[in-house]
C-alpha positions in Angstrom: -39.7 26.5 29.8 -37.3 24.4 27.8 -34.0 26.0 26.7 -33.7 26.0 22.9 -32.2 28.0 20.1 -35.3 30.1 20.3 -34.8 30.7 24.0 -35.0 34.5 23.8 -38.2 34.5 21.7 -39.8 32.1 24.2 -38.6 34.3 27.1 -40.1 37.4 25.6 -43.4 35.9 24.3 -44.2 33.7 27.3 -43.0 35.8 30.2 -42.7 39.5 29.4 -46.2 40.0 27.9 -45.1 43.7 27.6 -45.0 44.2 31.3 -41.5 43.1 32.3 -38.7 45.6 31.4 -35.7 44.3 33.3 -33.9 41.0 32.8 -31.3 40.4 35.4 -29.2 37.3 34.7 -26.3 35.5 36.3 -24.2 33.6 33.8 -20.8 31.9 33.6 -20.3 32.9 30.0 -22.0 35.4 27.6 -22.0 36.1 23.9 -21.8 39.9 23.2 -23.3 39.6 19.7 -26.3 37.7 21.1 -26.7 40.4 23.7 -26.6 43.1 21.0 -29.2 41.3 18.9 -31.4 40.9 22.0 -31.3 44.7 22.7 -31.8 45.7 19.1 -34.9 43.5 18.8 -36.5 44.5 22.1 -36.0 48.2 22.6 -38.1 48.4 25.7 -36.0 45.9 27.7 -33.1 46.7 30.0 -30.6 43.9 30.4 -28.2 43.4 33.4 -25.7 40.6 32.9 -23.6 39.4 35.8 -20.6 37.3 34.7 -19.7 34.9 37.5 -16.5 33.7 39.0 -14.3 36.1 37.0 -11.6 36.1 39.7 -11.1 32.3 39.1 -11.9 32.1 35.4 -10.5 35.4 34.2 -11.8 37.3 31.2 -11.2 36.6 27.5 -10.0 40.0 26.1 -12.0 40.1 22.9 -15.2 39.5 24.8 -14.3 42.1 27.4 -13.6 44.7 24.6 -17.0 43.9 23.0 -18.7 44.3 26.4 -17.2 47.8 26.7 -18.4 48.6 23.3 -21.9 47.4 24.0 -22.4 49.3 27.3 -21.3 52.5 25.6 -23.7 51.9 22.7 -26.6 50.8 24.9 -25.7 53.1 27.8 -29.2 53.4 29.3 -30.3 49.8 28.6 -27.3 47.5 29.4 -25.3 46.8 32.5 -22.5 44.2 32.5 -20.9 43.3 35.8 -18.1 41.0 36.6 -18.7 39.0 39.8 -15.6 37.9 41.6 -16.9 35.0 43.7 -20.4 33.6 44.1 -22.3 30.8 45.8 -23.0 27.8 43.6 -26.8 28.3 43.8 -26.5 31.7 42.0 -25.1 30.2 38.9 -28.5 29.3 37.4 -30.5 32.4 38.4 -32.6 34.7 36.2 -34.7 37.6 37.4 -37.4 39.5 35.7 -38.8 42.8 37.0 -41.5 45.2 35.9 -39.4 48.4 36.3 -36.0 49.3 35.0 -34.4 49.7 38.4 -31.6 47.2 38.9 -31.6 47.5 42.7 -33.5 44.7 44.4 -35.0 46.4 47.4 -38.5 45.6 46.3 -40.0 42.1 45.7 -38.9 40.4 42.5 -41.6 40.0 40.0 -40.4 36.7 38.4 -37.6 34.5 39.6 -36.2 31.5 37.7 -33.6 28.9 37.9 -32.1 29.8 34.6 -29.4 29.3 32.0 -25.8 28.8 32.9 -24.6 30.6 29.8 -26.0 33.3 27.6 -24.4 32.0 24.4 -25.6 30.5 21.1 -23.6 27.3 21.7 -25.3 26.7 25.0 -28.8 27.2 23.7 -28.0 25.1 20.6 -26.6 22.1 22.6 -28.1 22.1 26.1 -31.5 20.6 27.0 -32.7 22.2 30.2 -35.6 24.1 31.6 -36.3 27.4 33.3 -38.1 26.7 36.5 -40.1 29.5 38.1 -39.5 30.0 41.9 -41.0 32.0 44.7 -39.9 35.5 43.7 -39.6 37.0 47.2 -36.3 38.8 47.6 -35.8 37.4 51.1 -35.5 33.9 49.8 -32.4 34.7 47.8 -30.9 37.8 49.6 -27.9 35.7 50.9 -27.1 34.6 47.3 -26.8 38.2 46.1 -24.2 39.2 48.7 -21.1 39.2 46.4 -18.3 41.5 45.2 -18.9 43.0 41.8 -17.2 45.3 39.3 -18.8 47.1 36.4 -17.1 46.1 33.2 -16.1 49.8 32.9 -14.4 49.9 36.2 -10.7 50.8 36.1 -10.0 48.1 38.7 -11.0 45.3 36.2 -7.7 44.9 34.5 -5.9 45.1 37.8 -8.1 42.6 39.7 -9.1 40.2 37.0 -6.9 38.2 34.7 -7.7 39.4 31.2 -6.2 36.9 28.7 -6.0 36.6 25.0 -5.8 33.6 22.6 -2.6 32.3 24.3 -4.8 30.6 26.8 -7.1 29.2 24.2 -4.7 28.4 21.4 -1.5 26.7 22.3 1.7 27.1 20.3 0.1 28.9 17.5 3.3 30.4 16.2 5.1 27.0 16.4 2.5 25.0 14.4 3.7 24.7 10.8 0.4 23.2 9.6 -2.0 25.9 10.6 -5.0 23.7 10.1 -4.1 21.9 13.3 -4.5 24.2 16.3 -4.9 22.5 19.6 -7.0 24.1 22.4 -6.1 24.1 26.1 -8.4 21.1 26.5 -6.6 19.2 23.7 -9.7 19.3 21.4 -9.1 19.9 17.7 -10.3 23.3 16.6 -11.9 23.2 13.1 -10.6 25.7 10.6 -10.9 26.7 6.9 -8.6 28.5 4.5 -10.1 31.2 2.3 -8.2 32.4 -0.7 -8.0 36.1 -1.5 -7.4 35.3 -5.1 -9.8 34.3 -7.8 -9.6 31.2 -10.0 -7.2 32.9 -12.3 -4.8 33.5 -9.4 -5.4 37.3 -9.3 -7.1 39.6 -6.8 -10.7 40.1 -8.2 -11.2 43.6 -9.7 -14.8 44.2 -8.4 -15.4 41.7 -5.7 -13.6 40.3 -2.6 -10.9 42.8 -1.5 -12.0 45.2 -4.3 -15.8 45.0 -3.9 -16.0 48.7 -3.4 -13.9 49.6 -6.4 -16.9 50.7 -8.4 -18.6 54.1 -9.1 -20.4 55.7 -6.1 -19.1 53.0 -3.6 -16.8 53.2 -0.6 -13.5 51.9 -1.9 -12.9 50.0 1.4 -16.0 47.8 1.0 -15.0 44.1 0.8 -16.0 40.6 1.7 -14.3 37.3 2.2 -15.4 34.8 -0.4 -16.6 31.4 0.8 -16.6 28.7 -1.9 -19.5 26.2 -2.2 -16.9 23.4 -1.6 -16.2 24.7 1.9 -19.9 24.9 2.8 -20.4 21.4 1.4 -17.5 19.8 3.4 -18.1 21.8 6.6 -21.8 22.5 6.6 -22.0 23.7 10.2 -18.7 25.7 10.3 -20.4 29.0 9.6 -23.6 30.4 11.2 -26.8 30.9 9.3 -27.5 33.8 7.0 -27.4 37.3 8.6 -26.6 35.9 12.1 -23.9 38.0 13.7 -20.7 36.4 14.9 -17.4 37.7 16.4 -14.1 37.4 14.5 -11.0 38.2 16.5 -7.7 38.9 14.8 -4.1 38.1 15.6 -3.5 41.9 16.2 -6.3 42.0 18.8 -9.0 43.6 16.7 -12.7 42.6 16.9 -14.8 42.4 13.8 -18.6 41.8 14.1 -19.4 39.9 10.9 -22.3 38.2 9.2 -22.7 35.6 6.4 -24.2 37.4 3.4 -25.2 37.2 -0.2 -26.6 34.2 -2.1 -25.8 30.8 -0.5 -23.8 32.5 2.3 -21.0 33.0 -0.2 -19.6 36.1 1.6 -18.3 37.1 5.0 -19.0 40.8 5.6 -18.7 43.1 8.6 -22.1 43.8 10.0 -23.7 47.1 9.0 -20.7 48.9 7.6 -19.1 46.6 5.0 -16.1 49.0 4.7 -14.7 48.0 8.2 -13.3 44.7 6.9 -11.7 46.3 3.8 -10.2 49.1 5.9 -8.7 46.5 8.3 -7.1 44.4 5.5 -5.7 47.5 3.8 -4.1 48.6 7.1 -2.6 45.1 7.4 -1.3 45.2 3.8 0.2 48.7 4.3 -1.8 50.2 1.4 -3.8 53.4 1.5 -7.4 53.5 2.5 -9.8 53.0 -0.4 -6.8 51.7 -2.6 -7.2 49.1 -5.3 -5.5 46.0 -4.0 -3.4 43.9 -6.4 -1.7 40.5 -6.1 1.6 42.2 -5.6 0.3 43.7 -2.4 -0.5 40.3 -1.0 2.8 38.8 -2.1 4.7 41.6 -0.5 2.7 41.0 2.7 3.5 37.3 2.5 0.0 35.7 2.3 -2.6 35.3 -0.3 -5.1 33.6 2.0 -6.6 33.8 5.5 -7.1 31.0 8.0 -10.3 31.1 10.0 -10.6 29.0 13.2 -13.9 28.3 14.9 -13.3 28.5 18.6 -17.0 27.9 19.4 -20.4 28.9 18.1 -20.3 32.6 17.3 -16.6 33.1 18.0 -13.8 32.8 15.3 -10.1 33.6 15.1 -8.8 35.1 11.9 -5.1 34.5 11.1 -3.8 36.8 8.3 
């Protein structure tokens, strides 16, 4: 089965046939938002994700925090483990079972050489195939002999290096031109600057930061406005309409967002559109639900935000 952007659909339609209920997958990297969408769409499926080589690679803190959120939200249907060291052959393994037991005492129902990453970028760019193997547990038992921690384990921050953007973005505070962040592999990271002001140079009264400042609305509701000119000049910078993506902030907050409204003109927090406005009001030092004026932004020191695309589905917000 070819790996494509429709990978999950193909996996469900072609191989579950409503009889397989457990997906056990071993990956080098995962996208929590993709995992969340998977579980929301297929409520009868239990997912176990084993993130490999975490002792060597470490863990990106925003992803780790999202993992903790997800296992709490999907307590009975999601397990996320961190594997310290594994054998090379395990890095492309995917297992399907008919029951929801994660132990593998019984024969495996379906066994595949599978994806190396469970991320949008991997399925967008890679051209590979899932190959079905003999599913007898005895054939892979040696591969499954590894040390593992649940992502909820108290030993995780002690044993595994949990790093933030310092490892991904070098010298962020020293770069005067904030459009030119350099990653640890010296690859230019694309960015956009979004103004919080309208064409008249003021904070809009009933949109943007003040979208919720209308009768019978939550005063914290807001969105970030994305002009057509940015979509025209950077067509692939943002994801498609309604597709979730993770925005990490300089003060270590995670915001799950979507592109919304006509022509993807708005960035909103997924589900509760007040989360974004509450965050910005906290940063600005104004009261919750308050009407935001230009003077609030000037006092804070910025009338715009910079958004950096780290990879597909992951962005860094500098405000």
